[in-house]
C-alpha positions in Angstrom: 0.0 0.0 0.0 2.8 2.4 0.8 4.4 2.0 -2.6 1.2 2.5 -4.5 0.4 5.5 -2.3 3.8 7.1 -3.1 3.4 6.4 -6.9 0.0 8.0 -6.9 1.1 10.9 -4.8 4.1 11.7 -7.0 2.2 11.5 -10.3 1.5 14.8 -12.1 -2.1 15.9 -11.5 -4.5 15.6 -14.4 -6.8 18.3 -13.1 -6.5 21.9 -12.3 -7.4 21.3 -8.6 -4.7 22.3 -6.0 -3.2 19.6 -3.9 -5.1 20.9 -0.8 -8.4 20.8 -2.8 -7.7 17.2 -3.9 -6.9 16.2 -0.3 -10.1 17.9 0.9 -12.1 15.9 -1.7 -10.4 12.7 -0.6 -11.0 13.3 3.1 -14.6 14.5 2.8 -16.0 12.3 0.0 -14.1 9.0 0.6 -15.5 8.3 4.0 -15.2 4.6 3.4 -12.3 3.1 1.4 -12.0 -0.6 0.7 -8.6 -2.0 -0.5 -7.3 -5.5 -0.7 -4.7 -6.2 1.9 -1.3 -6.7 0.3 -0.5 -10.2 1.5 -3.7 -12.2 1.8 -6.2 -10.5 -0.5 -8.7 -9.8 2.2 -10.6 -6.5 1.8 -9.7 -3.8 4.3 -12.3 -1.1 4.8 -11.2 2.2 6.5 -14.1 4.1 8.0 -14.9 6.5 10.9 -15.1 4.8 14.2 -18.5 4.2 15.7 -19.6 3.5 19.3 -20.1 -0.2 18.5 -16.4 -0.4 17.6 -15.1 0.8 21.0 -14.8 -2.6 22.7 -12.8 -4.0 19.8 -10.6 -0.9 19.8 -9.9 -1.2 23.5 -9.1 -4.9 23.1 -6.6 -4.0 20.4 -5.2 -1.2 22.6 -4.7 -3.6 25.5 -3.1 -6.2 23.3 -0.7 -3.6 21.8 0.4 -1.4 24.7 1.5 -2.0 28.3 0.1 1.4 29.2 -3.2 1.3 27.4 -5.7 4.0 27.0 -9.0 3.4 28.9 -12.4 3.0 27.2 -13.4 6.6 28.0 -10.3 8.1 26.3 -11.5 6.6 23.0 -15.1 7.5 23.7 -14.1 11.2 23.8 -12.9 11.0 20.2 -16.1 9.5 18.8 -17.3 11.7 16.0 -13.9 13.2 15.4 -12.8 12.8 11.7 -9.4 11.5 12.7 -10.8 8.5 14.7 -10.7 5.8 12.0 -11.0 2.0 12.1 -9.8 -0.7 9.7 -12.3 -3.5 9.2 -11.6 -6.9 7.7 -14.4 -9.4 7.3 -16.6 -7.5 9.6 -14.1 -7.3 12.5 -12.0 -4.4 13.6 -8.4 -5.0 12.7 -6.9 -1.7 13.8 -7.5 2.0 14.4 -5.9 5.4 14.4 -6.8 8.4 16.6 -5.7 11.8 15.3 -6.9 15.4 15.5 -6.2 19.0 14.5 -5.5 21.7 17.0 -4.5 25.4 16.7 -0.9 26.0 17.8 0.4 29.6 17.6 -2.2 30.4 14.9 -1.4 27.3 12.8 -3.3 24.1 12.4 -1.3 21.2 13.7 -2.3 17.6 13.1 -1.5 15.1 15.9 -1.5 11.3 15.4 -2.2 10.3 19.0 -2.6 6.5 18.8 -2.3 3.8 16.1 -2.6 0.0 16.7 -3.3 -3.1 14.7 -4.7 -6.4 16.1 -1.8 -8.9 16.4 -3.5 -11.3 13.9 -3.4 -8.5 11.2 0.1 -7.0 11.7 2.6 -6.9 8.9 -0.2 -6.9 6.3 -0.2 -3.1 5.6 -3.2 -2.2 7.8 -1.2 0.4 9.8 0.0 1.9 6.5 -3.5 2.2 5.3 -4.7 3.8 8.5 -1.8 6.3 8.6 -2.2 7.2 5.0 -5.9 7.8 5.4 -5.5 9.8 8.6 -2.9 12.1 7.0 -5.5 12.8 4.2 -8.1 13.6 6.8 -5.8 15.9 8.8 -4.8 17.8 5.6 -8.5 18.1 4.7 -9.1 19.7 8.1 -6.4 22.3 7.6 -3.3 20.8 9.1 -0.1 21.8 7.4 2.1 19.9 9.8 1.6 16.6 11.7 3.3 15.4 14.8 3.4 12.2 16.8 5.2 10.7 19.7 6.7 7.2 19.6 8.6 5.2 22.2 12.3 5.4 21.7 12.5 1.6 21.7 9.7 1.1 19.1 11.9 0.6 16.0 9.1 -0.9 13.9 6.8 2.1 14.4 9.7 4.6 13.8 10.5 2.8 10.5 6.8 3.1 9.4 6.7 6.8 10.3 9.9 7.5 8.4 8.4 5.7 5.3 5.6 8.3 5.5 8.1 11.2 5.7 8.1 11.8 9.4 11.5 13.1 10.8 12.6 13.0 14.4 12.3 16.4 16.0 13.4 15.9 19.6 13.5 13.4 22.5 11.3 13.9 25.5 12.8 12.3 28.5 10.6 10.0 30.7 7.5 10.8 28.5 5.9 7.5 29.3 4.8 6.4 32.8 7.4 3.6 32.9 10.1 6.2 32.4 10.9 5.5 28.7 11.7 8.5 26.5 9.5 9.5 23.5 10.8 10.6 20.2 8.6 13.4 18.7 8.4 13.1 15.0 7.0 15.7 12.6 6.0 15.8 8.9 5.0 18.7 6.7 1.9 18.2 4.5 1.4 19.8 1.1 
């Protein structure tokens, strides 16, 4: 998915629409996207999270992180355009939580949480979720996106670098267990 995304992204546009207008159309009109997963051919649907998805999201969170977000943390993001789930065969396979806030007069996107169910890892689901969330953030005015990642999470850092994120700074003892975070940032547009 990442390779095809890059190929499409780098292609010369065939319309007179600006990049931001094309991203806005992508984010607003394509609320549900279905794409075959790269390895097994199962269809992956990316859509906004619904209340009925929350238990599955929390289960994935608990299976993915030692310091998991509680149910009510996800509940607060319901209805936000950047809370997306990936669905395979009617089951939630992963999710992303992202939003846009104003920072010093500029819209800043923030990818807060991304996780994929252990049975669906290494199948491109995280790439699809991240790709879609970046489009949604751009459509909602973000020109820069940031995220935090554990210093020890080499797999996640590799994925984020593939999407153009660069390390900005280290935050000592960011996580409750004392591990440092690496803040990564990417310009959009």
